[in-house]
KOLVEX-252693 format. One record per residue: residue in three letters; chain; x, y, z of N, C-alpha, C in turn. Coordinates in nm, 2 decimals, padded with zeros to 4 digits, m for minus. Layout:
KOLVEX-252693
<node dodo="ALA" gudo="A" n_u="X" n_v="Y" n_w="Z" ca_u="X" ca_v="Y" ca_w="Z" c_u="X" c_v="Y" c_w="Z"/>
...
END
This chain:
KOLVEX-252693
<node dodo="MET" gudo="A" n_u="01.36" n_v="m00.55" n_w="m00.82" ca_u="01.33" ca_v="m00.44" ca_w="m00.91" c_u="01.39" c_v="m00.31" c_w="m00.85"/>
<node dodo="LYS" gudo="A" n_u="01.47" n_v="m00.24" n_w="m00.93" ca_u="01.52" ca_v="m00.11" ca_w="m00.89" c_u="01.43" c_v="00.00" c_w="m00.94"/>
<node dodo="ILE" gudo="A" n_u="01.40" n_v="00.10" n_w="m00.85" ca_u="01.32" ca_v="00.21" ca_w="m00.90" c_u="01.38" c_v="00.34" c_w="m00.84"/>
<node dodo="SER" gudo="A" n_u="01.35" n_v="00.45" n_w="m00.90" ca_u="01.41" ca_v="00.58" ca_w="m00.86" c_u="01.34" c_v="00.64" c_w="m00.73"/>
<node dodo="ALA" gudo="A" n_u="01.23" n_v="00.60" n_w="m00.70" ca_u="01.16" ca_v="00.65" ca_w="m00.58" c_u="01.23" c_v="00.62" c_w="m00.45"/>
<node dodo="ARG" gudo="A" n_u="01.25" n_v="00.73" n_w="m00.37" ca_u="01.32" ca_v="00.71" ca_w="m00.24" c_u="01.23" c_v="00.68" c_w="m00.13"/>
<node dodo="ASN" gudo="A" n_u="01.10" n_v="00.71" n_w="m00.14" ca_u="01.00" ca_v="00.70" ca_w="m00.03" c_u="00.94" c_v="00.56" c_w="m00.04"/>
<node dodo="GLN" gudo="A" n_u="01.00" n_v="00.46" n_w="00.02" ca_u="00.95" ca_v="00.33" ca_w="00.02" c_u="00.93" c_v="00.28" c_w="00.16"/>
<node dodo="LEU" gudo="A" n_u="00.82" n_v="00.22" n_w="00.20" ca_u="00.79" ca_v="00.17" ca_w="00.33" c_u="00.74" c_v="00.03" c_w="00.32"/>
<node dodo="THR" gudo="A" n_u="00.81" n_v="m00.06" n_w="00.38" ca_u="00.78" ca_v="m00.20" ca_w="00.37" c_u="00.70" c_v="m00.24" c_w="00.50"/>
<node dodo="GLY" gudo="A" n_u="00.59" n_v="m00.32" n_w="00.48" ca_u="00.51" ca_v="m00.36" ca_w="00.58" c_u="00.44" c_v="m00.49" c_w="00.55"/>
<node dodo="THR" gudo="A" n_u="00.34" n_v="m00.52" n_w="00.64" ca_u="00.26" ca_v="m00.64" ca_w="00.62" c_u="00.11" c_v="m00.60" c_w="00.59"/>
<node dodo="VAL" gudo="A" n_u="00.05" n_v="m00.67" n_w="00.50" ca_u="m00.09" ca_v="m00.64" ca_w="00.46" c_u="m00.18" c_v="m00.69" c_w="00.58"/>
<node dodo="THR" gudo="A" n_u="m00.26" n_v="m00.59" n_w="00.63" ca_u="m00.35" ca_v="m00.62" ca_w="00.74" c_u="m00.49" c_v="m00.63" c_w="00.69"/>
<node dodo="ALA" gudo="A" n_u="m00.53" n_v="m00.57" n_w="00.58" ca_u="m00.66" ca_v="m00.57" ca_w="00.53" c_u="m00.67" c_v="m00.54" c_w="00.38"/>
<node dodo="ILE" gudo="A" n_u="m00.76" n_v="m00.61" n_w="00.32" ca_u="m00.79" ca_v="m00.58" ca_w="00.18" c_u="m00.94" c_v="m00.57" c_w="00.16"/>
<node dodo="LYS" gudo="A" n_u="m00.99" n_v="m00.45" n_w="00.14" ca_u="m01.13" ca_v="m00.42" ca_w="00.12" c_u="m01.16" c_v="m00.42" c_w="m00.03"/>
<node dodo="GLU" gudo="A" n_u="m01.22" n_v="m00.52" n_w="m00.08" ca_u="m01.23" ca_v="m00.54" ca_w="m00.23" c_u="m01.36" c_v="m00.47" c_w="m00.28"/>
<node dodo="GLY" gudo="A" n_u="m01.35" n_v="m00.40" n_w="m00.39" ca_u="m01.46" ca_v="m00.34" ca_w="m00.46" c_u="m01.47" c_v="m00.40" c_w="m00.60"/>
<node dodo="ALA" gudo="A" n_u="m01.56" n_v="m00.35" n_w="m00.68" ca_u="m01.58" ca_v="m00.41" ca_w="m00.81" c_u="m01.46" c_v="m00.39" c_w="m00.90"/>
<node dodo="VAL" gudo="A" n_u="m01.39" n_v="m00.28" n_w="m00.89" ca_u="m01.28" ca_v="m00.25" ca_w="m00.98" c_u="m01.15" c_v="m00.22" c_w="m00.90"/>
<node dodo="GLU" gudo="A" n_u="m01.16" n_v="m00.16" n_w="m00.78" ca_u="m01.05" ca_v="m00.12" ca_w="m00.70" c_u="m01.06" c_v="m00.19" c_w="m00.56"/>
<node dodo="ALA" gudo="A" n_u="m00.94" n_v="m00.19" n_w="m00.49" ca_u="m00.94" ca_v="m00.24" ca_w="m00.35" c_u="m00.86" c_v="m00.14" c_w="m00.27"/>
<node dodo="GLN" gudo="A" n_u="m00.90" n_v="m00.13" n_w="m00.14" ca_u="m00.82" ca_v="m00.06" ca_w="m00.04" c_u="m00.73" c_v="m00.16" c_w="00.03"/>
<node dodo="VAL" gudo="A" n_u="m00.60" n_v="m00.14" n_w="00.02" ca_u="m00.50" ca_v="m00.23" ca_w="00.08" c_u="m00.43" c_v="m00.16" c_w="00.19"/>
<node dodo="THR" gudo="A" n_u="m00.44" n_v="m00.22" n_w="00.31" ca_u="m00.38" ca_v="m00.15" ca_w="00.43" c_u="m00.26" c_v="m00.23" c_w="00.47"/>
<node dodo="LEU" gudo="A" n_u="m00.15" n_v="m00.15" n_w="00.50" ca_u="m00.03" ca_v="m00.21" ca_w="00.55" c_u="00.00" c_v="m00.17" c_w="00.69"/>
<node dodo="ASP" gudo="A" n_u="00.06" n_v="m00.26" n_w="00.77" ca_u="00.11" ca_v="m00.22" ca_w="00.90" c_u="00.26" c_v="m00.20" c_w="00.88"/>
<node dodo="ILE" gudo="A" n_u="00.30" n_v="m00.08" n_w="00.91" ca_u="00.44" ca_v="m00.04" ca_w="00.90" c_u="00.49" c_v="00.00" c_w="01.04"/>
<node dodo="GLY" gudo="A" n_u="00.54" n_v="m00.09" n_w="01.11" ca_u="00.60" ca_v="m00.06" ca_w="01.24" c_u="00.49" c_v="00.00" c_w="01.34"/>
<node dodo="GLY" gudo="A" n_u="00.37" n_v="m00.06" n_w="01.34" ca_u="00.27" ca_v="m00.01" ca_w="01.43" c_u="00.18" c_v="00.10" c_w="01.37"/>
<node dodo="GLN" gudo="A" n_u="00.22" n_v="00.15" n_w="01.26" ca_u="00.14" ca_v="00.26" ca_w="01.19" c_u="00.08" c_v="00.19" c_w="01.07"/>
<node dodo="SER" gudo="A" n_u="m00.04" n_v="00.25" n_w="01.03" ca_u="m00.11" ca_v="00.19" ca_w="00.91" c_u="m00.10" c_v="00.29" c_w="00.80"/>
<node dodo="ILE" gudo="A" n_u="m00.09" n_v="00.24" n_w="00.68" ca_u="m00.10" ca_v="00.32" ca_w="00.55" c_u="m00.19" c_v="00.24" c_w="00.46"/>
<node dodo="THR" gudo="A" n_u="m00.28" n_v="00.31" n_w="00.39" ca_u="m00.37" ca_v="00.25" ca_w="00.30" c_u="m00.35" c_v="00.30" c_w="00.16"/>
<node dodo="ALA" gudo="A" n_u="m00.36" n_v="00.21" n_w="00.06" ca_u="m00.34" ca_v="00.25" ca_w="m00.08" c_u="m00.46" c_v="00.19" c_w="m00.15"/>
<node dodo="VAL" gudo="A" n_u="m00.51" n_v="00.27" n_w="m00.26" ca_u="m00.62" ca_v="00.22" ca_w="m00.34" c_u="m00.55" c_v="00.18" c_w="m00.47"/>
<node dodo="ILE" gudo="A" n_u="m00.57" n_v="00.05" n_w="m00.51" ca_u="m00.51" ca_v="m00.01" ca_w="m00.63" c_u="m00.62" c_v="m00.09" c_w="m00.70"/>
<node dodo="THR" gudo="A" n_u="m00.60" n_v="m00.12" n_w="m00.82" ca_u="m00.70" ca_v="m00.20" ca_w="m00.90" c_u="m00.70" c_v="m00.34" c_w="m00.85"/>
<node dodo="MET" gudo="A" n_u="m00.81" n_v="m00.41" n_w="m00.87" ca_u="m00.83" ca_v="m00.55" ca_w="m00.83" c_u="m00.73" c_v="m00.64" c_w="m00.91"/>
<node dodo="ASP" gudo="A" n_u="m00.71" n_v="m00.60" n_w="m01.04" ca_u="m00.61" ca_v="m00.67" ca_w="m01.12" c_u="m00.47" c_v="m00.67" c_w="m01.06"/>
<node dodo="SER" gudo="A" n_u="m00.44" n_v="m00.55" n_w="m01.00" ca_u="m00.31" ca_v="m00.54" ca_w="m00.93" c_u="m00.30" c_v="m00.62" c_w="m00.81"/>
<node dodo="VAL" gudo="A" n_u="m00.41" n_v="m00.63" n_w="m00.73" ca_u="m00.41" ca_v="m00.71" ca_w="m00.61" c_u="m00.38" c_v="m00.86" c_w="m00.65"/>
<node dodo="ALA" gudo="A" n_u="m00.44" n_v="m00.90" n_w="m00.76" ca_u="m00.42" ca_v="m01.04" ca_w="m00.81" c_u="m00.28" c_v="m01.06" c_w="m00.86"/>
<node dodo="SER" gudo="A" n_u="m00.24" n_v="m00.97" n_w="m00.95" ca_u="m00.11" ca_v="m00.99" ca_w="m01.01" c_u="00.01" c_v="m00.98" c_w="m00.91"/>
<node dodo="LEU" gudo="A" n_u="m00.01" n_v="m00.90" n_w="m00.80" ca_u="00.09" ca_v="m00.89" ca_w="m00.70" c_u="00.08" c_v="m01.01" c_w="m00.60"/>
<node dodo="GLY" gudo="A" n_u="m00.03" n_v="m01.08" n_w="m00.60" ca_u="m00.05" ca_v="m01.19" ca_w="m00.51" c_u="m00.07" c_v="m01.14" c_w="m00.37"/>
<node dodo="LEU" gudo="A" n_u="m00.13" n_v="m01.03" n_w="m00.35" ca_u="m00.15" ca_v="m00.97" ca_w="m00.22" c_u="m00.26" c_v="m01.04" c_w="m00.14"/>
<node dodo="ALA" gudo="A" n_u="m00.23" n_v="m01.07" n_w="m00.01" ca_u="m00.33" ca_v="m01.13" ca_w="00.08" c_u="m00.30" c_v="m01.08" c_w="00.22"/>
<node dodo="VAL" gudo="A" n_u="m00.39" n_v="m01.09" n_w="00.31" ca_u="m00.36" ca_v="m01.05" ca_w="00.44" c_u="m00.25" c_v="m01.14" c_w="00.50"/>
<node dodo="GLY" gudo="A" n_u="m00.15" n_v="m01.07" n_w="00.56" ca_u="m00.03" ca_v="m01.14" ca_w="00.61" c_u="00.09" c_v="m01.14" c_w="00.51"/>
<node dodo="SER" gudo="A" n_u="00.07" n_v="m01.10" n_w="00.39" ca_u="00.18" ca_v="m01.10" ca_w="00.30" c_u="00.26" c_v="m00.97" c_w="00.31"/>
<node dodo="LYS" gudo="A" n_u="00.38" n_v="m00.97" n_w="00.27" ca_u="00.47" ca_v="m00.85" ca_w="00.28" c_u="00.45" c_v="m00.76" c_w="00.15"/>
<node dodo="ALA" gudo="A" n_u="00.45" n_v="m00.63" n_w="00.16" ca_u="00.44" ca_v="m00.54" ca_w="00.05" c_u="00.52" c_v="m00.42" c_w="00.08"/>
<node dodo="THR" gudo="A" n_u="00.55" n_v="m00.34" n_w="m00.02" ca_u="00.62" ca_v="m00.22" ca_w="m00.01" c_u="00.53" c_v="m00.11" c_w="m00.07"/>
<node dodo="ALA" gudo="A" n_u="00.51" n_v="00.00" n_w="00.01" ca_u="00.44" ca_v="00.12" ca_w="m00.04" c_u="00.54" c_v="00.21" c_w="m00.10"/>
<node dodo="VAL" gudo="A" n_u="00.53" n_v="00.25" n_w="m00.22" ca_u="00.61" ca_v="00.35" ca_w="m00.29" c_u="00.53" c_v="00.48" c_w="m00.30"/>
<node dodo="ILE" gudo="A" n_u="00.59" n_v="00.58" n_w="m00.23" ca_u="00.51" ca_v="00.71" ca_w="m00.22" c_u="00.57" c_v="00.81" c_w="m00.31"/>
<node dodo="LYS" gudo="A" n_u="00.49" n_v="00.87" n_w="m00.39" ca_u="00.54" ca_v="00.99" ca_w="m00.47" c_u="00.53" c_v="01.11" c_w="m00.39"/>
<node dodo="ALA" gudo="A" n_u="00.64" n_v="01.17" n_w="m00.36" ca_u="00.65" ca_v="01.28" ca_w="m00.26" c_u="00.55" c_v="01.39" c_w="m00.28"/>
<node dodo="ASP" gudo="A" n_u="00.53" n_v="01.43" n_w="m00.41" ca_u="00.44" ca_v="01.55" ca_w="m00.43" c_u="00.29" c_v="01.51" c_w="m00.42"/>
<node dodo="SER" gudo="A" n_u="00.26" n_v="01.39" n_w="m00.38" ca_u="00.12" ca_v="01.35" ca_w="m00.36" c_u="00.09" c_v="01.33" c_w="m00.21"/>
<node dodo="VAL" gudo="A" n_u="00.18" n_v="01.36" n_w="m00.12" ca_u="00.17" ca_v="01.34" ca_w="00.02" c_u="00.13" c_v="01.47" c_w="00.09"/>
<node dodo="MET" gudo="A" n_u="00.02" n_v="01.47" n_w="00.17" ca_u="m00.02" ca_v="01.58" ca_w="00.25" c_u="00.00" c_v="01.55" c_w="00.40"/>
<node dodo="LEU" gudo="A" n_u="00.03" n_v="01.65" n_w="00.48" ca_u="00.05" ca_v="01.64" ca_w="00.62" c_u="m00.05" c_v="01.73" c_w="00.69"/>
<node dodo="ALA" gudo="A" n_u="m00.10" n_v="01.69" n_w="00.81" ca_u="m00.18" ca_v="01.78" ca_w="00.89" c_u="m00.12" c_v="01.78" c_w="01.03"/>
<node dodo="VAL" gudo="A" n_u="m00.13" n_v="01.90" n_w="01.10" ca_u="m00.08" ca_v="01.91" ca_w="01.23" c_u="m00.20" c_v="01.92" c_w="01.33"/>
<node dodo="ASP" gudo="A" n_u="m00.19" n_v="01.84" n_w="01.44" ca_u="m00.30" ca_v="01.84" ca_w="01.54" c_u="m00.29" c_v="01.96" c_w="01.62"/>
END
C-alpha cells in the first residue's frame, strides 16, 4: 500500500494492552519504544500480536517533543 505520509517507522510489536474499545500497541523500533492507541477492531483486522511486524505512520503536526 502506498501512502503520502513520509514519517513511517517499522518495528516489532512488544505489547498490546487491550481495553473494551481501544488498545495500546507498543512497537520496538531499533531499541526505542513507540505506543499507539488504536481500536480493538483495528488490532483484529491488522492481525496484530506480540512479535508481529508493524509500521507506525506519524502525522507530523501531531508530534510533540520535549527537551531534558
